[in-house]
N, C-alpha and C positions, 0 to 999 in steps of 0.2 A: 358391855351392852353392844349388840350388833344389830345392824339394820340394813335393808336393801333400799337404796335410793338411786334414782336414775338421772337426776339433774343436779348441777352445781347449786342451784337455789335450794333444792330440797336438802342437800348436804349442809348448806350454810344455815338453814333454819334449824336443823338438828343440833348443830354446834351452838347456835344462839339459845335454844331451849336449855341445853346442858349448862351453859354459862349462867343463865338466869337462875338456875336452881342452886348455884353455889351459895354457901353461907357467907354472910358479911364478914370481912376480915379487916384488921387494922392496916395491913400492907396491901398493896395492889395485888389483884389476882393476875398471875401470868398463866396464859393458856397456850400450851404447845399444840400446834397443828403440824404434824409430821407425816412423812410418807416418802416413797421413792420419787426420783425425778420423773416428771410427766404425770404424776398422780392427781394434779389439779389443786395443789395446796394454795398457790397464790390466788387463784380464782375464788376458791371456797373461803379463804381467810378474808379476802376483800369484801365478798358478799355478806359474810357473817358480821363484819365490822359495821357495814352499812345497816344491816338489820338490827343489831343491838342498839346502835345510836337512834334508829327509828323508834325502838321500843322504850327509849328513855334511859338506856344504860350507856353512859359516856364511855366509849371504848376507843383505844388506839391500836395501831398495827405496826409491827416491826418484822422485818425480814432478815433471816440469817445471812442472806446473800450480800448484805451490806458489809460483811466481814470477810469477803474474798481478799486474799492477798493480791496486791498489784502484780501485773504481768512481769514487771522487772524482777520482782522477788521470785516468781515462779520460774522464770528463765534461769536465774542464778542458782536455783535449787534443783534444776532439771525436772520440774514438775508441770511444765506448761501443757504437756499432752494429757495430764491428769487433772486439769482444772475442773473444779466441781467435786473432787473427792474430798474426804474429811481432812486430809493433810494439807489442803490448799486454802484453809480458813484460819483466821486469827482467833482461835478458840479462847485464848486467855482474854483478849479484848472483848469478845462476845459475852463471856461469862461475867466480866466486870460490868458491862452495860446492864445485864439482867439483874445483877445485885443492886445497881443504882435504881433501876426501874421499880424494884420492890419498895424502896424506902424514900426516894427523892421526889420532889414536886415536878419541876420542869426538867426534862431530860432530852437533849438533842440526840438524834439517831442518824446513822448513815443509811444510804440507800444505794443499791447497785443499778447502774444505768446499762441496760443490755445493748443499746445502740453504740455507746461509747466503750463498752466492755471494761468498765471500771467502777469502783465504789467511790461515792461522793460523800465526804464527811458532813455531818450536821445538816442533812438535807431536809429533815422533818423534825417535828417536836412532839413529844408526849407531854401533855399538860396536866396540872394538878387535879383537875376535875375528872380525868380519865382514870377511874379506879380499876379498870380492867384493860389489859393489853393482850391482844392475840399475837403470838409469835409463830411465824411459819418458817419451816426449813426441813431439809431432808433428814438431818442427823440429830434432831432434838431428843429423840428417844434411843439413840444408839448406845448400846451397852458395851462400850469400849473405854479404855483408859482415857481420862480427861472428859470425854463426852458424858460418861455416867454421872459425873459431878453436877450436871445440870438437872438431874431428875428431881432433886429435892425442891427445886424452885417452882415446879408446875403445880398450880391449883387444880388443873384438869389436863389430861393427856388425851389428845385426839390423834388417831392414826387413820390415814386414807389408804386402803388396800386396793390395789389394781393389779390384774394379772400381767405377766411379762409380755405376752403378745400385744396387748393393748398399749402398754408402755412403749414398746419398740415402735409401733406405728405412730403414736403421738410424738415421740421424740424425733423420729425421722422427719415427720412433717414440720416440726419446729425448726430443725436445722435447714430444711429447704426454704422455709420462710425467712431465714436469716441470710439466704443467698447461696447456700451450697447446692451443688447438683445432687441428683439422687444417689449416686455411688459414694460421693464424699460424705453425704449425710448419713448413709447407712454405716460407713466405716467409723464415723465419729461415734455413733450410737453403740456399735458392737465393741469398740475398743475402750470406751470410757463410761458412757451413760448406763449401759446395761450392767456392767460390773458394779457400778455404784448402787444401782437399784437392787441388785441381788444382795449386796452387803447390807443395805437398809432393811430389807425384808428378813434376812437371816439373823441379823444382830441387834435388832431393836427390841426393847421391852414392850410388853403389851400396853395398848392404850386403855384408858377408862372408857373411851368411846371409840369404837371401830366402825368405820363407814366404808362402803364399797359401792 
């Protein structure tokens, strides 16, 4: 399914409509909201969570970013300059959490604090009444060893497609917002963010719902 939407709210409403159409299941529905860095996943997932709860569909939200390796590990592995690439996440821990989310009641989940630049354990809770959980992250649909093992978990696969020029502009503005000057921000985007974005676009499986 493909559509043309111009606002995050319209994208979120489309996600909410697709979630509402899912058949009732014994396990929680886990919905993947994937796309390259800068595609708007976090915003769309947050808005869709609010909208689903407004419609009476108790829904939780989990971000893959809560499974960033700590900077001390990245330095030890010589991966600090590649932070945000697939290799810099605790994939096994993330997969284990998703398995728990499908079958358990209360599940504590970590969150990534961008100001502190670190993941904080058990920062939020998915509760038993939340029979749907939206999961957002760059690599949820990545068709590479390890990551492809996540695909069977998704009741619905959503992919946000954005062109590379728009991603470059958004990501540069993001780093400037975090305090980098224009040159440093652009270097960060070209050396890491855009290669990650191209990898997502090139190596992800197709979504059930593709939004742009």
